[in-house]
LOVEXMI-96257 format. One record per residue (C-alpha): y, x, z; residue in one letter; residue number from 1. Coordinates in steps of 0.25 Angstrom, whole numbers, plus 5000, padded with zeros to 4 digits. Layout:
R     py     px     pz   aa     i
R      Y      X      Z    A   NUM
...
END
This chain:
R     py     px     pz   aa     i
R   4953   4618   5245    M     1
R   4956   4622   5260    R     2
R   4956   4636   5264    I     3
R   4947   4639   5277    R     4
R   4956   4640   5289    G     5
R   4969   4637   5284    A     6
R   4970   4623   5291    G     7
R   4974   4610   5284    P     8
R   4983   4609   5273    R     9
R   4997   4605   5276    A    10
R   4999   4590   5272    P    11
R   5006   4589   5258    G    12
R   5019   4597   5254    P    13
R   5028   4600   5266    V    14
R   5038   4608   5259    G    15
R   5040   4622   5255    R    16
R   5035   4627   5269    G    17
R   5022   4620   5268    A    18
R   5015   4631   5259    G    19
R   5021   4642   5269    V    20
R   5015   4635   5281    R    21
R   5001   4634   5274    R    22
R   5001   4648   5270    R    23
R   5005   4652   5285    L    24
R   4994   4644   5290    R    25
R   4984   4650   5280    L    26
R   4989   4664   5284    S    27
R   4987   4661   5298    A    28
R   4973   4656   5295    A    29
R   4970   4669   5287    V    30
R   4975   4677   5299    A    31
R   4966   4670   5309    R    32
R   4953   4670   5300    R    33
R   4955   4680   5288    P    34
R   4939   4680   5286    D    35
R   4940   4665   5282    A    36
R   4949   4668   5270    F    37
R   4942   4679   5264    A    38
R   4935   4678   5250    G    39
R   4939   4667   5240    D    40
R   4952   4662   5247    Y    41
R   4960   4675   5247    F    42
R   4959   4689   5239    I    43
R   4961   4696   5252    S    44
R   4968   4693   5265    L    45
R   4978   4704   5265    P    46
R   4983   4700   5250    S    47
R   4983   4685   5255    Y    48
R   4992   4689   5267    Q    49
R   5001   4698   5259    A    50
R   5003   4686   5248    N    51
R   5005   4676   5259    F    52
R   5016   4684   5266    T    53
R   5023   4687   5252    D    54
R   5023   4672   5249    Q    55
R   5028   4669   5263    L    56
R   5039   4679   5262    D    57
R   5044   4673   5249    S    58
R   5044   4659   5256    V    59
R   5051   4662   5269    V    60
R   5059   4674   5266    G    61
R   5052   4683   5276    V    62
R   5044   4695   5275    D    63
R   5032   4692   5283    M    64
R   5027   4706   5284    R    65
R   5040   4712   5290    S    66
R   5048   4700   5295    G    67
R   5060   4703   5285    V    68
R   5068   4691   5283    T    69
R   5082   4688   5277    P    70
R   5084   4679   5290    A    71
R   5084   4692   5299    A    72
R   5095   4697   5290    G    73
R   5103   4685   5291    K    74
R   5101   4685   5306    Q    75
R   5107   4699   5307    A    76
R   5119   4694   5298    L    77
R   5122   4683   5308    D    78
R   5122   4693   5319    R    79
R   5131   4702   5311    K    80
R   5121   4713   5312    D    81
R   5124   4719   5298    W    82
R   5114   4731   5299    G    83
R   5102   4722   5303    E    84
R   5106   4712   5293    A    85
R   5106   4723   5282    A    86
R   5093   4728   5287    R    87
R   5086   4715   5287    R    88
R   5092   4711   5273    F    89
R   5087   4725   5268    G    90
R   5073   4722   5273    Q    91
R   5073   4709   5266    A    92
R   5079   4714   5254    A    93
R   5068   4724   5252    L    94
R   5058   4713   5252    R    95
R   5067   4704   5242    D    96
R   5076   4714   5235    P    97
R   5080   4704   5225    D    98
R   5086   4694   5234    N    99
R   5101   4693   5232    A   100
R   5103   4686   5245    D   101
R   5097   4698   5253    L   102
R   5105   4707   5245    Q   103
R   5118   4699   5248    N   104
R   5115   4699   5263    Y   105
R   5112   4715   5262    L   106
R   5125   4717   5256    G   107
R   5132   4708   5266    F   108
R   5125   4716   5278    S   109
R   5130   4730   5272    Y   110
R   5144   4725   5269    R   111
R   5145   4720   5284    K   112
R   5140   4734   5288    L   113
R   5150   4741   5279    G   114
R   5140   4747   5270    Q   115
R   5147   4741   5257    L   116
R   5140   4750   5247    D   117
R   5126   4743   5252    A   118
R   5133   4730   5252    A   119
R   5138   4731   5238    F   120
R   5124   4735   5233    E   121
R   5117   4723   5240    H   122
R   5128   4713   5234    Y   123
R   5127   4720   5220    R   124
R   5111   4717   5221    R   125
R   5113   4703   5226    A   126
R   5123   4700   5214    L   127
R   5113   4706   5205    E   128
R   5102   4697   5210    L   129
R   5111   4685   5210    N   130
R   5124   4686   5203    P   131
R   5129   4673   5209    R   132
R   5126   4677   5223    H   133
R   5139   4671   5230    R   134
R   5136   4679   5243    G   135
R   5135   4692   5236    A   136
R   5148   4690   5229    H   137
R   5155   4686   5241    E   138
R   5151   4697   5249    Y   139
R   5152   4708   5238    A   140
R   5166   4703   5237    G   141
R   5169   4705   5251    E   142
R   5163   4719   5251    A   143
R   5172   4723   5239    Y   144
R   5184   4718   5248    L   145
R   5179   4727   5259    M   146
R   5181   4739   5250    I   147
R   5194   4734   5244    G   148
R   5189   4730   5230    D   149
R   5196   4717   5228    L   150
R   5192   4717   5213    A   151
R   5177   4717   5216    R   152
R   5178   4707   5226    A   153
R   5186   4697   5217    E   154
R   5174   4699   5206    E   155
R   5164   4693   5217    H   156
R   5175   4682   5220    L   157
R   5176   4679   5205    A   158
R   5160   4679   5205    A   159
R   5160   4669   5216    L   160
R   5170   4660   5209    R   161
R   5161   4659   5197    R   162
R   5149   4657   5206    I   163
R   5155   4647   5215    C   164
R   5158   4635   5207    L   165
R   5162   4627   5219    L   166
R   5168   4635   5231    P   167
R   5157   4643   5239    C   168
R   5158   4650   5252    E   169
R   5157   4664   5246    E   170
R   5168   4662   5236    L   171
R   5177   4657   5247    G   172
R   5174   4668   5257    D   173
R   5176   4679   5246    L   174
R   5189   4672   5242    E   175
R   5194   4673   5256    R   176
R   5190   4688   5257    E   177
R   5197   4691   5245    V   178
R   5210   4684   5249    A   179
R   5209   4690   5262    A   180
R   5208   4704   5256    Y   181
R   5219   4702   5247    R   182
R   5228   4697   5258    R   183
R   5224   4710   5266    R   184
R   5227   4719   5254    A   185
R   5239   4711   5250    G   186
R   5234   4711   5235    A   187
R   5237   4696   5232    G   188
R   5229   4688   5222    K   189
R   5226   4695   5209    T   190
R   5227   4687   5196    P   191
END
């Protein structure tokens, strides 16, 4: 069955994006001629549009109604604009509060802003959602070093040693930070 005004079907499966492209064409057709799509095809145009944007949000990671995207937060991180990054990731986390990566990015942003209480809260949430989140363990360990809590930093280092069966970047980074902290503090290695 072909829906009027939707244009020809794309030839065969072209990958994951093919369905999104078809839905985009269909959405454009609905926008041009909403009267052609009334009746049997859709319950109502507003509910179809809301459903379509929700589906597209989940596929491409963008809130089509507000333009909120984790990519904007990552761009702010690249610019070292920690406040903007925290704001952008906060908006994205409102849309997807159970995303461990967003919680980790929020913790990182707040840590860079010096707001360690907020940073610890987001790292805790990220690890609650994904106890094996390497980035959250690394950054939480670094945050504990910032407040002088070597024991808690070593707990995260031990967790990374259990998680990273092969050497991983997060483990190496936290090991270097702990070693540097020990040198600065003159603590030496504990057994």
